[in-house]
N, C-alpha and C positions, 0 to 999 in steps of 0.2 A: 422704858421708854421713861425719859425723865419730862417732871411736869412744864419744864422749855419748852423740849422738842413739843410737846404737844399744843402749846398754844400759838408755838410760830407757826407747824403746820396746819392748825387750823383755821388763824386769822388769813393765812396763803390762800387754803383753800378757799375762803370765803370772799375773799378777795377776787382771786383771779377767776371764779366760778362766772364771776358778772362783769367785771372788767378785763378790755379786751387784753391778755397780755399772758394768758395760758396757767391756769392750776395746774395741771397735772405734769408741765414743764418744769415750773418752780418745785414741785413735790419729787421731781426724779435728781433736780441738780442741787437744792438744797443741803440734802443730808449728805450728798457724796463730799460736797464742800466743807461741810464742818464735822463732819465725819462719824454721822450717825448711824446706828444702825438700822436697817429696813423695816420703817413701820409695821409691816403688815397689811394684808388687803383686811382684813376684818380693822382696824382704822381707818384704812382709804375710806369704806363704807360707811363707817359711822360719822365722817366726815363731811359725805355727801348727804348724807340725813341730814346735817345741821343747816346744809346751806339748801336741803329741800324745803326745810321748815321757813327760812327764811324767805323763800317764793312765796309760798303760801299762805305767810301770814301778811308781808308786803300788798299782793296780789288778791286778797280775799275777797275783795268786793269784785274784782273782775271776773274772777274763775267763778263765782256766785252766780254771777249776769251771766256769763258765756255757757256754765252748765243748764239753768233754769230756760234760758232761751234758748236753749238748742234744737233746731227743727230735729234735725239725725233724732237727740236721745227722746224727745216727745215723741216721736213716728214710731219709734221702736216701743215706748211703753204703748203705744194705739197699737202695735199689734198682739205684744205677748202679754199684755196686761187687761188691755179690754177687748181682745180679740177680734178687730176690724184692722181686713186686711186691705190694704189702703197703696199704691203707687207712689214712690216716693218723689216728688215734685225735684227733677233737678236743678231748675233754678235757683229753690229756696235752700236746696244744699250746697251748691256753689257760694252761697250767701253766708251758710254758718260758720260763722269762727269755731266752734270745736271741732269743725271739716276740714278748715283751712289749716289751723295746728297739726291737725292728725295728717294730713298730705305732707308737710312741710317734716315732720319726723321721721316718715317713713325710709327716706333717702341714709338719714344717720342708724337708726335700729341696724338697716342691712349691713353697713358697714362696721358697726359694732360687732357683730353675730359674725360678718367674712372674716374680719381681720383681728380679733380677737386675741390671738395665739402672738400674729407681728406685733401687737400694741404694749403687750407684758414682756416681749424682750427686746427685738431689732429695734424696735422705735424709741426706745429708753437710751440710746446711743446720746452720750454729752453735746459732739459734735452735731447729730443729726437735729438737736433740739435748737444749739445754737444758730441752726440755717434756718429752720420753720419761725421761728421767732424775727431773723431778719426777713425771712418772706413774707409774713403774714404782714409786717410792719410798713412793706412796701404797697402789699394789697391796699391793708386799710387807709393810709396816705392817699392813695391813686383814687380810691373808692369816693374817700371824704371831698376828694377837692374835683371828681368828675363829678359826683351824681348831683343831680337836680334839685333835691330836697326838697320836692314840691307836694309829695302825699303824706297821707297820713293812714295809721291802722286799718280805718275802716275802707281804705281805698286796695288792702293787699287781695287779691284773687287766689284762685288755686292754683294757676301757672305759675305767678308769680312767690307764692309759699313754697311749690316744690321745687326751683330755681333756688330759692334761699336753703332751702332742707339739704339739694343737691350740694351748696359749699360745705351746711355742718357737717359733711361726711369726711373732710377733711381734717377735722379735729380729734378724730382720732390717732393723730399723728401727735405725741405730746409737744408744744411750741405753738402750734398752729393756732390754738384757741377757737372753743366754739362760739362763743362770744363774740370773738374777733373778725370772723369768718362768716357768722350771722350777719352782723353787721354791716361788715365791708359789703355782703349781696344785697342787702336791704337801700346801702347807699347807693350802690351802683343800679339801683332798680328804679331808683326817685323817692326814697321814704325821707322824712328828715332826720336828724340827727336823732330828735329824742324820739320820733317814732319807731326809728330804726335798733335803737338799745329797748324801749318797751316789747317790741315783738321777739326780740331778742332773749328776755326775761322771759316772757310766754313760754315760747317754745321750749325754753329751759326743762318747762314743769313736769313733761313727760320724758323726756330724754334720762333726766335727773331720778327722776321718780322707777322707772325701769330698771336703773343701772343700781340702786337703791334694793328693790324687790331681788334682783336677780342674784346678788351678793350676799342676802338676807342670810342663808346659811351657816357661813362663814362668821357672819358678825353672831349671829347665836353663839356657836361653836366658841367662839373665843372667850365668851360671858362679859362681863362689865367689872370694869374697876375705875380710878378718882381720875386716872389720867386721859381717858379714854372720851369719859364724861367731862372733862375740860375742854376735849379739841370740839367734842361736838355743840359746846356751848360759845368757842371760840370760832368756829366755823358757821356758827348760826349770826352770834352779832356782827361780825366783819360780813357777812356775805346782806344783812340788812342793812346796814350803812351804807356799800357800797354801791347798792339800787337804789340808795333813797338818795346818795350826796351824785351819785352817776346822773342820776336823771334831771337833778337841779343846774349841776356844770354845763349839761349839754343845752341848756336853755339859750346860752349864750357865749358858746366855746365848741371848740373845734375837736377832733381827736390825736391834735400833735402831739399833746403831753403823753398818749401810751404808745402812739410811734418812735417818738423819741426814747421812752423808757424801753422799748423791745430791742430797738438796737443797741443803745448802750450794754445791756443784760448779754444780747450775743457778741458782744464785743468780749465783754468779760469771760466768758465761756469760753472763747476761742483764746483767750490768755492762757485759763488758766488747767483748758485739757487738751490743750492741740498737742502736749510731747507725749 
């Protein structure tokens, strides 16, 4: 693999993981357009590690608060460490951010386990990716227009989280975009633009962590080389900047720029791969 390819793929992974434009779709399409050899599973895992670092570092304070204030974790500690048998308070569980994120994660995990083989083969068809980019653009556009945008992160209930998680299942198909679908769902359910993006980014943490851990053996087998390290760094830097400036952008802007980009990319894919 050339250094330029490692940088481009790393930047695309970092941007596409958080911007609603689909990192997986880009990672399938770009090598085909430029005639690059397949980067391999180990490299993809490395790029996910780069974006995982970006999430953990940017949202370090948020995750520290979520974990240390988690009613669920505190109760587990009391049961297994202090040996105190206590029933869980359902009301407190429903208000626990860690539990809310966990519930939202379940549908995506199930989709990944059930459709993994399709995701690695059939779903990587360029024309299908063009269609999903277009379809996802329409969903994002409608959600941004129709959503009431009155709710914030603290207003996300278990029910809303599960619905957002159902939308995350669609991201198993390259081109749909994990962030695009979770943001669209959050907007439809009434969250503000910034709250939708923040919840989507927090929700990315367990999914990306799980995907990285699952494929870690492939990563360790392949070993380290300079281009892999460069790709990880590119994914980390671009991912961190994508989170930072996306949240600033959404303070007074809508999602139309991403809708337009998705439509234009879909048209390019149709033109290039239609024959």
